[in-house]
C-alpha positions in Angstrom: 0.1 0.0 0.0 1.3 3.5 -0.6 0.5 6.7 1.3 -0.2 6.5 5.2 -3.1 4.4 6.5 -5.3 6.0 9.1 -5.5 3.7 12.2 -8.6 3.1 14.3 -10.1 6.3 15.6 -13.3 5.7 17.6 -15.4 8.6 18.1 -16.8 9.3 21.6 -13.9 7.0 23.0 -13.7 8.7 26.3 -17.5 8.5 26.9 -17.5 4.8 26.0 -14.6 4.1 28.3 -16.3 5.7 31.1 -19.4 3.6 30.4 -17.6 0.4 30.2 -15.9 1.2 33.7 -19.4 1.4 35.2 -20.6 -1.9 33.5 -17.3 -3.7 34.6 -17.8 -2.8 38.3 -21.6 -3.9 38.2 -20.5 -7.0 36.4 -17.8 -8.1 38.8 -20.2 -7.8 41.5 -22.1 -10.8 39.8 -19.6 -13.4 40.8 -21.7 -16.5 40.0 -22.4 -15.2 36.4 -18.7 -14.5 35.6 -17.6 -17.9 37.2 -19.7 -19.6 34.4 -18.1 -17.7 31.5 -14.5 -17.7 30.3 -12.7 -14.4 30.0 -13.1 -14.1 26.2 -16.8 -15.0 26.4 -17.4 -12.5 29.3 -15.7 -9.6 27.2 -17.7 -10.6 24.2 -21.0 -10.4 26.1 -20.0 -7.2 27.8 -18.7 -5.1 24.9 -21.2 -4.2 22.1 -19.2 -1.5 20.4 -16.9 -3.0 17.8 -14.2 0.1 18.1 -14.3 -0.3 21.9 -13.6 -4.2 21.5 -10.7 -3.7 19.4 -9.3 -1.3 21.7 -9.8 -3.5 25.0 -8.9 -6.9 23.2 -5.9 -6.1 21.0 -5.8 -8.2 17.9 -2.0 -8.8 18.2 -0.9 -9.5 21.6 2.8 -9.7 22.1 3.9 -13.4 22.2 7.4 -13.6 21.6 9.2 -17.0 21.5 12.7 -17.5 22.9 14.9 -17.0 19.7 17.6 -14.7 19.1 15.5 -12.6 16.9 11.9 -12.2 17.9 9.3 -14.4 16.3 5.4 -14.5 16.7 3.4 -17.5 17.5 0.6 -17.8 14.9 -2.9 -19.4 15.2 -2.8 -22.6 13.0 -6.0 -24.3 14.3 -7.6 -23.9 10.8 -6.4 -23.5 7.2 -8.9 -21.6 4.9 -8.5 -23.4 1.5 -11.0 -21.4 -0.6 -13.4 -18.5 -0.7 -16.2 -18.3 -3.2 -18.1 -15.1 -2.7 -21.3 -13.5 -4.0 -22.4 -10.0 -3.5 -25.5 -8.1 -4.6 -24.2 -4.4 -5.2 -27.2 -3.3 -7.5 -29.1 -1.2 -4.9 -26.1 0.3 -3.1 -24.7 1.6 -6.5 -28.0 3.3 -7.5 -29.1 4.6 -4.1 -27.8 7.8 -2.4 -25.8 7.2 0.8 -28.4 8.8 3.0 -31.1 6.6 1.9 -29.5 3.2 2.2 -31.0 0.8 4.8 -29.1 -0.7 7.4 -28.4 -3.9 5.3 -26.1 -2.1 2.8 -25.6 -5.2 0.6 -26.7 -8.8 0.8 -24.0 -11.5 0.4 -23.0 -15.2 0.5 -19.7 -16.7 1.3 -18.8 -20.4 0.6 -15.6 -21.2 2.4 -13.8 -24.4 2.6 -11.9 -24.9 5.6 -9.5 -27.6 6.8 -8.4 -28.5 10.4 -4.9 -28.6 11.4 -5.7 -30.2 14.8 -7.7 -33.4 15.9 -11.3 -33.3 17.1 -12.1 -29.7 16.0 -15.7 -29.1 17.0 -16.2 -25.4 16.0 -14.7 -22.8 13.7 -14.4 -19.2 14.3 -14.3 -16.5 11.6 -13.6 -12.9 12.0 -16.7 -11.0 11.2 -17.3 -7.2 12.2 -20.4 -5.1 11.1 -22.0 -8.1 9.6 -25.5 -9.5 10.2 -25.5 -13.4 9.9 -28.7 -14.7 8.3 -27.9 -18.4 8.2 -25.0 -20.8 7.9 -25.3 -24.3 6.4 -22.8 -27.3 5.8 -23.8 -30.1 3.5 -27.1 -28.7 2.9 -28.3 -28.6 6.6 -28.3 -25.5 8.8 -25.7 -25.5 11.6 -25.6 -23.6 15.0 -23.6 -20.5 15.3 -23.1 -17.5 17.6 -22.2 -14.0 16.7 -20.6 -11.3 18.7 -19.3 -8.0 17.7 -15.8 -9.4 16.3 -16.6 -12.9 15.0 -18.9 -15.7 14.3 -18.6 -19.1 15.8 -19.8 -22.2 13.9 -20.6 -25.4 15.5 -19.5 -28.2 13.2 -22.1 -31.2 12.5 -19.2 -33.7 13.1 -15.6 -33.0 14.6 -12.9 -32.7 12.1 -9.6 -34.6 12.4 -6.3 -33.0 11.3 -6.3 -32.7 7.4 -10.0 -33.1 6.8 -12.1 -30.2 5.6 -15.6 -28.7 5.7 -17.7 -26.5 3.3 -19.5 -23.7 5.1 -22.0 -21.5 3.3 -22.7 -18.1 5.3 -25.7 -15.9 4.0 -25.2 -12.3 5.5 -25.5 -8.6 5.1 -23.1 -5.9 5.2 -24.0 -3.0 7.5 -21.3 -0.4 6.9 -20.3 1.4 3.7 -17.7 3.7 5.0 -14.8 1.4 6.1 -13.3 -1.6 4.1 -16.2 -1.3 1.5 -17.5 2.0 -0.1 -20.4 2.8 -2.1 -21.1 5.9 -4.2 -24.2 6.4 -6.2 -23.7 8.9 -9.2 -25.0 11.8 -6.8 -22.6 10.8 -4.1 -19.9 10.5 -6.5 -20.6 14.0 -8.0 -19.8 15.6 -4.9 -16.3 14.5 -5.2 -16.0 15.4 -9.1 -16.3 11.8 -10.0 -18.3 11.1 -13.2 -19.8 7.7 -12.3 -21.3 5.8 -9.4 -18.8 3.1 -8.0 -17.9 0.8 -5.3 -14.6 -0.6 -4.2 -13.2 -2.6 -1.3 -9.9 -2.0 0.6 -9.0 -4.5 3.6 -5.3 -4.0 4.7 -4.5 -4.8 7.5 -7.6 -6.4 9.1 -10.5 -5.1 7.6 -11.6 -8.0 5.4 -13.8 -9.1 8.2 -15.9 -6.0 7.8 -17.2 -7.2 4.4 -16.9 -10.8 4.5 -16.5 -13.5 7.2 -13.1 -15.1 6.9 -10.0 -16.2 8.9 -8.5 -12.7 8.7 -4.8 -13.7 9.1 -2.0 -12.5 6.7 -0.5 -16.0 6.8 -3.7 -18.0 5.9 -3.7 -17.8 2.2 -6.6 -19.1 0.2 -8.2 -19.4 -3.3 -10.7 -16.7 -4.2 -13.6 -16.5 -6.6 -16.3 -14.0 -6.7 -19.7 -13.2 -8.4 -21.0 -9.8 -8.2 -24.6 -8.5 -9.2 -24.3 -4.8 -10.6 -26.5 -2.5 -12.7 -26.4 -2.7 -16.4 -23.5 -0.8 -17.9 -21.4 -1.4 -15.0 -18.2 -3.5 -14.9 -17.0 -5.4 -11.8 -13.3 -5.9 -11.3 -11.5 -8.4 -9.0 -8.4 -10.5 -8.7 -7.2 -12.9 -11.4 -9.2 -13.3 -14.6 -12.7 -12.6 -15.6 -14.8 -15.9 -16.1 -18.2 -14.4 -17.3 -20.7 -11.6 -17.3 -24.4 -13.0 -17.5 -27.5 -10.7 -17.9 -30.0 -10.5 -15.1 -33.1 -9.2 -16.7 -32.8 -5.9 -18.6 -31.2 -3.9 -15.7 -28.6 -6.0 -14.1 -25.8 -8.6 -14.8 -23.9 -11.0 -12.6 -19.9 -10.8 -13.4 -17.6 -13.4 -12.1 -13.8 -13.6 -11.5 -11.3 -16.2 -10.3 -7.7 -16.2 -9.1 -5.7 -19.5 -9.5 -2.8 -18.5 -6.9 -3.7 -18.5 -3.1 -3.6 -15.0 -1.3 -4.3 -13.7 2.0 -7.7 -12.2 3.0 -6.5 -8.5 2.7 -5.5 -8.8 -0.9 -8.9 -10.0 -2.1 -10.6 -6.9 -3.6 -13.8 -6.0 -5.8 -14.6 -2.8 -7.5 -17.4 -1.8 -9.7 -18.1 1.2 -11.9 -18.8 2.2 -15.5 -15.2 1.4 -16.6 -13.6 0.9 -19.9 -10.5 -1.5 -20.2 -7.3 -0.4 -21.7 -5.1 -3.3 -22.5 -1.3 -3.3 -22.3 1.2 -6.3 -22.6 4.6 -6.9 -21.2 6.7 -9.0 -23.6 9.8 -11.0 -22.3 12.8 -11.7 -24.3 11.8 -15.3 -24.8 8.5 -13.9 -26.5 6.4 -15.1 -23.4 3.8 -12.2 -22.1 1.8 -11.0 -19.2 -1.5 -9.3 -20.2 -2.2 -6.1 -18.3 -5.7 -4.9 -18.1 -6.4 -1.3 -16.7 -9.8 -0.1 -15.8 -10.8 3.5 -15.5 -13.4 6.1 -16.6 -13.7 6.6 -20.4 -12.9 10.2 -20.1 -9.7 9.4 -18.5 -8.2 7.6 -21.4 -6.7 10.6 -23.0 -7.9 13.4 -20.9 -6.0 16.8 -20.6 -5.4 16.2 -16.6 -6.1 12.4 -16.3 -4.6 10.6 -19.0 -4.2 6.9 -18.5 -2.2 6.5 -21.9 0.3 8.8 -20.6 0.4 7.8 -16.9 0.7 4.0 -17.7 3.1 4.2 -20.5 6.1 2.7 -18.5 4.3 -0.2 -16.7 6.0 -2.7 -19.1 9.5 -1.4 -18.3 8.7 -1.8 -14.7 8.0 -5.4 -15.3 11.5 -5.5 -17.0 13.2 -4.0 -14.2 11.8 -6.1 -11.4 12.1 -9.3 -13.3 15.7 -8.7 -14.0 16.3 -8.2 -10.2 13.6 -10.3 -8.5 12.7 -13.1 -10.8 9.9 -14.0 -13.1 6.6 -12.1 -12.4 4.9 -14.7 -10.2 1.2 -14.4 -11.6 -0.4 -14.9 -15.1 -2.1 -11.4 -15.3 -1.7 -7.8 -14.0 -3.8 -4.6 -14.2 -4.9 -1.5 -12.4 -8.5 -0.4 -11.4 -8.8 3.4 -10.8 -11.3 4.3 -7.9 -12.5 7.7 -7.0 -13.0 9.2 -4.2 -10.2 7.5 -2.6 -8.4 8.5 0.6 -5.2 6.5 -0.2 -2.6 6.3 -2.9 -2.8 2.8 -4.1 -3.1 -0.7 -2.9 -1.3 -3.8 -4.3 -4.4 -6.2 -4.5 -3.0 -9.4 -6.1 -2.8 -9.1 -9.9 -5.2 -5.9 -9.9 -3.8 -3.0 -8.0 -6.3 -0.4 -6.9 -5.2 3.1 -7.7 -6.4 6.6 -6.9 -7.6 8.5 -9.9 -5.2 11.3 -9.1 -2.3 9.0 -10.3 -3.8 9.2 -13.8 -2.4 12.7 -13.9 0.8 11.0 -14.7 3.4 12.2 -12.2 3.2 9.4 -9.5 5.1 6.9 -11.5 6.8 5.8 -8.4 3.5 4.8 -6.9 3.0 2.4 -10.0 6.5 0.8 -9.5 5.5 0.6 -5.6 2.4 -1.4 -6.3 4.0 -3.7 -8.9 7.0 -4.4 -6.7 4.6 -5.6 -4.1 3.7 -8.5 -6.2 7.0 -9.8 -5.2 7.4 -8.4 -1.8 4.1 -8.9 -0.1 2.1 -10.9 -2.6 4.2 -13.7 -3.7 5.8 -13.7 -0.2 3.6 -12.2 2.4 4.5 -10.8 6.0 3.2 -13.7 8.1 2.4 -11.4 10.9 1.7 -7.6 11.1 5.0 -7.1 13.2 6.7 -8.0 9.9 5.0 -5.3 7.8 8.3 -3.9 6.8 9.0 -6.8 4.7 6.2 -6.0 2.4 6.3 -2.1 2.5 10.3 -1.7 2.7 10.6 -4.2 -0.2 8.1 -2.2 -2.4 9.5 1.4 -1.3 13.1 0.1 -2.2 11.6 -1.2 -5.4 10.8 2.3 -6.5 14.5 3.0 -6.5 15.3 -0.2 -8.2 13.0 0.7 -11.0 14.5 4.3 -11.3 17.8 2.5 -11.4 16.9 0.6 -14.4 15.5 3.5 -16.1 18.3 6.1 -15.4 21.1 4.6 -13.6 22.6 4.7 -10.1 22.0 8.5 -9.7 18.3 7.9 -10.2 18.4 5.0 -7.6 20.0 7.2 -5.2 17.7 10.2 -5.9 14.6 8.2 -5.0 16.3 6.9 -1.8 17.7 10.3 -0.7 14.0 11.6 -0.9 12.8 8.8 1.4 15.8 9.5 3.6 14.8 13.2 3.9 11.2 12.4 4.8 12.5 9.8 7.4 15.0 12.3 9.0 12.2 14.8 9.7 11.4 12.6 12.9 13.8 9.8 12.5 15.3 9.6 16.1 11.9 9.9 17.7 10.3 7.0 15.8 9.6 3.7 17.0 11.7 0.6 15.7 10.8 -0.8 12.2 9.9 -4.4 13.6 6.8 -5.1 15.7 5.4 -1.5 15.1 2.1 -1.0 17.1 -0.8 -1.9 14.7 -2.5 1.5 15.3 0.5 3.1 13.5 1.2 0.2 11.3 1.6 2.3 8.0 4.0 4.9 9.6 5.5 6.5 6.6 8.8 7.4 8.4 9.6 3.7 9.3 7.3 1.2 7.6 8.1 2.8 4.3 11.1 5.1 4.2 13.4 3.7 6.9 12.6 0.2 5.6 13.5 1.0 2.2 17.0 1.9 3.4 17.1 -1.4 5.3 16.7 -3.2 2.1 19.4 -0.8 0.4 21.8 -1.4 3.4 21.4 -5.2 3.2 22.4 -4.8 -0.6 25.4 -2.8 0.4 26.3 -5.3 3.2 27.1 -8.0 0.7 27.1 -6.4 -2.7 24.9 -7.0 -5.7 26.4 -10.4 -7.0 25.6 -12.0 -3.6 22.5 -10.0 -2.7 20.2 -10.3 -5.6 20.7 -14.2 -5.9 19.9 -14.3 -2.1 16.7 -12.3 -2.5 15.5 -14.1 -5.4 16.3 -17.4 -3.5 14.3 -16.1 -0.5 11.4 -15.2 -2.7 11.4 -18.6 -4.3 11.9 -20.4 -0.9 8.8 -18.8 0.6 6.7 -18.3 -2.7 2.9 -18.5 -2.5 3.5 -18.4 1.3 4.4 -16.1 4.1 7.5 -15.3 6.0 8.5 -13.7 9.2 11.6 -11.4 9.7 13.6 -14.3 11.6 13.1 -16.5 8.6 14.7 -13.9 6.2 17.5 -13.4 8.7 18.1 -17.2 8.7 18.0 -17.4 5.0 20.5 -14.5 4.5 22.9 -16.2 6.8 22.9 -19.3 4.6 22.7 -17.5 1.2 24.9 -14.6 1.9 27.1 -15.9 4.6 30.0 -13.3 4.5 28.6 -9.9 5.1 30.5 -6.9 6.4 28.3 -6.6 9.3 27.0 -9.9 10.9 23.3 -10.3 9.8 22.4 -10.8 13.4 23.8 -7.4 14.5 22.4 -5.8 11.4 19.0 -6.9 12.0 19.2 -6.2 15.7 20.4 -2.6 15.3 18.3 -1.7 12.3 15.0 -3.4 13.0 14.7 -4.3 16.6 16.2 -1.1 17.8 15.2 2.5 16.9 17.0 5.4 15.3 20.1 5.7 13.0 23.6 6.7 13.7 24.8 10.5 14.1 28.4 10.8 12.9 30.5 13.6 14.1 33.8 13.5 12.0 36.7 15.6 12.7 39.8 15.4 10.3 43.2 17.0 11.1 46.8 16.9 9.6 49.8 15.2 11.2 53.2 14.5 9.9 53.5 11.1 11.3 54.5 8.8 9.5 54.5 11.3 6.5 53.5 14.8 5.7 50.4 13.6 4.0 48.9 11.6 6.8 45.4 12.6 8.1 43.8 11.9 11.5 40.2 11.1 11.4 38.0 10.9 14.5 34.5 9.5 14.2 32.2 9.6 17.1 28.6 8.5 17.3 26.4 11.0 19.0 23.1 9.8 18.9 21.2 9.6 22.2 17.5 8.6 22.2 15.4 5.9 23.9 15.9 2.4 22.4 18.3 3.9 20.0 21.9 2.0 20.0 24.9 4.0 21.5 26.8 2.3 18.8 25.8 1.3 15.3 28.5 -1.2 14.0 29.1 -0.5 10.4 31.8 0.0 7.9 32.2 3.5 7.1 33.6 4.7 3.6 35.8 7.9 3.6 36.8 9.7 0.6 39.7 12.0 0.6 39.7 14.6 -2.3 42.5 17.0 -3.5 42.4 18.9 -6.7 42.3 16.1 -9.4 43.1 13.4 -6.7 40.8 11.0 -4.9 41.7 8.4 -2.3 38.9 5.9 -1.1 39.2 3.9 2.2 37.1 2.4 4.8 37.2 2.1 8.5 35.1 -0.3 10.8 33.1 1.7 13.2 32.5 -0.6 16.3 32.8 1.7 19.3 31.4 5.0 20.3 34.4 7.0 19.2 37.2 5.6 16.6 40.3 7.4 15.7 42.4 6.2 12.6 45.5 7.8 11.1 45.4 7.5 7.2 48.3 8.0 4.9 46.8 9.9 1.8 49.9 11.1 -0.2 48.6 14.3 -1.3 47.1 17.5 -0.1 43.4 17.0 0.8 40.9 19.9 0.1 37.9 17.8 1.7 36.9 14.3 3.2 33.6 13.1 2.3 31.8 10.8 4.7 29.8 7.8 3.4 29.9 9.4 -0.2 27.9 6.6 -1.8 25.2 6.9 0.8 25.6 3.2 2.0 24.3 4.2 5.7 21.1 5.9 6.7 22.8 8.4 8.9 23.3 12.0 9.9 26.7 13.5 9.2 28.5 16.3 11.1 31.7 17.1 9.4 34.5 19.3 10.3 36.2 20.8 7.2 39.8 19.8 6.8 42.4 22.7 7.4 44.4 23.2 4.1 47.3 25.6 3.4 45.7 27.1 0.1 44.1 30.5 0.5 40.2 29.9 -0.1 38.9 32.8 -1.9 35.2 32.8 -2.6 34.7 35.0 -5.5 37.8 37.0 -5.3 39.2 35.8 -8.9 36.3 34.1 -10.3 32.5 34.0 -10.2 29.6 31.7 -11.6 27.2 33.9 -13.5 23.4 33.8 -14.3 20.5 32.1 -12.9 20.5 29.2 -10.4 19.7 26.4 -10.2 20.7 25.8 -13.9 18.4 24.0 -16.4 20.0 21.0 -17.9 21.4 22.0 -21.2 22.0 25.6 -20.3 25.6 26.6 -20.1 27.5 26.9 -16.7 28.8 30.5 -17.0 32.1 30.9 -15.2 33.8 34.5 -15.0 37.6 34.7 -14.4 38.7 38.3 -13.3 42.2 38.3 -14.1 44.3 37.1 -17.1 45.4 33.8 -15.8 44.1 30.5 -16.9 42.4 28.4 -14.3 41.9 24.7 -13.9 38.2 23.4 -13.7 37.0 20.2 -11.9 33.3 19.3 -11.6 32.5 16.4 -9.3 29.4 14.7 -8.2 28.5 15.2 -4.4 29.9 11.6 -3.9 33.3 12.7 -5.3 33.4 11.2 -8.8 35.2 13.6 -11.3 32.7 14.3 -14.2 34.4 17.3 -16.0 38.1 18.3 -16.0 39.0 21.3 -18.1 40.6 24.8 -18.2 38.9 28.3 -18.2 40.4 31.4 -19.4 40.1 35.0 -18.5 36.6 36.5 -19.1 33.5 34.4 -19.5 33.8 30.5 -20.1 30.5 28.3 -21.2 30.4 24.9 -19.9 28.0 22.7 -21.4 25.8 20.7 -19.0 23.6 18.5 -21.6 25.6 15.6 -20.3 25.0 16.2 -16.7 21.9 14.3 -15.1 20.0 16.6 -12.8 21.4 16.9 -9.3 23.9 18.5 -7.2 27.7 19.1 -8.4 30.8 20.6 -6.7 32.5 23.0 -8.9 36.1 23.7 -8.0 38.3 26.2 -9.9 42.2 26.6 -9.0 44.4 29.4 -10.1 47.7 29.1 -8.4 47.2 29.0 -4.8 43.8 30.2 -4.8 40.9 28.0 -4.8 37.1 28.5 -5.5 34.4 25.9 -4.4 30.8 26.3 -5.2 27.9 23.9 -5.0 25.7 24.0 -8.4 22.3 22.4 -8.9 21.4 21.1 -12.2 17.5 20.8 -12.8 15.6 18.8 -15.5 14.4 20.8 -18.4 
């Protein structure tokens, strides 16, 4: 998912909490009643408000097992094999929101469930805001009990391990403002949308609000759906369209089926008056992936919303990700545009849901993010919500991987640098990446931005030749399944066994602990053992709760002289490290972590040099700034001498080496990619340094 997800916000929570306190006091006085009920049943009886229920009874209690890296115990009592859903959305799509009855839509769910234990006598499904009408098995009604969070079904005969049962649940959906959204044409017009529409969005645990299920991310199942919609509407779901059958003159039933298991939160259904815009990704071996894009007709080639423009590079994204992550794991892909929509996009397996706003064509990273999720999140799903960073970090890093494929290493770092900037706004005050509270699960700073850097730093920890094969084998090992963080850790120990920082240390300091290192670097000259020796002192100064005093990491140092560069690496394993480094030339500056291998802050003290640094005394950069790519860099030399010119990237790589004469010299910039550059001009003992920004045309 892209953009932040707003957590549960129960209105009137204080008043409800006060009421619950009064009720609890009264209830506890009735000792005989309490004695007859177990704790869970008592809470179910007492709390009738679903928001309060979720607050008082967290859905993810902390149950850590005794391992070096934390792991979650998962309820494996049952295994959902398949869900076959049927929805009647006809009335909801035609009726304004204010006129809809309590039963917003009627539905039927046929679920096949296997037991993973012996003598299973009942099955509990998550079910919130649903009215259960009846449940049958084998054609006969079965007993069930419903509370605010679940429905418990009594099986006709106990199941033994490996046996399964088919359950048919008839029910009604009672909310259309969370998880499932209906907009009549008049409702949609209020948000400047042209047609009535409906859609679902369930991550993390809102599937239970529109269909009864075992709402766990690790319990994958096969899904199929049949939807009744008004004539002229198109229903869209995961997988492939099966059929569309008319129902009289005013409605139709439309069916979809997906042949690969997925977790409940990735099942999605949408409907509106869509057109379908086809694309195709063709591999070098001529095999193809069909891409079906559903949106409003006026948005295909509109002035602002323009699907042709916005979707043009989707095949290139496939090329980038298959090269790095392996073959796309599903038979189809596509996008369905929804509006109004409070999020950016959501990676529903094979059919990503996107905000209409993205059709403006300026959110290409969002499209890359949702497609990358089909490896990180869909092919391999986080087994618990404590592991959400596996999904969102992988997809956020995938945005940079796509840009690297499209524009090179500079584009890759440009994407990551933007994510670093957003993380650093609050970085040291953020919680750890792993096991983030579910109420702030989609915390942009950590779940998305810091996590993308964790993937980047894992890559740097072993190098591309080792990391990408290790990631591909991880995805293959857990494909069509789920994984916890400790399982990725164990896999990397096996597949990438010689990291620069041990994987145990790496995972602990970047995932279990919070924050990032703050490096204070002081560089001074020394004559021991030679005149060109420099003493480098690196101190870590970060100091926040749950932030390590010491991040253990190799630190790349780049010594830059006029036309000379020396790279070296020192290991940082204590709070303060001092090293004497023989450089062999006069150093103008020392760059700390110039390739941006580490998510860190850097406080640098400039190197003392003998040259007289005169800003603007003998030369000057003229014209507007920043400089548009292609426009010349105008350098003015005030006296009659010829000066030497160097243009370097911010990481110290020499890009241009030339000479400039007295007067105005024009330096071409057409070969410089947009970004920041260091310009140095030397005339005798005089040195002029200036940072220049090149922007896209």
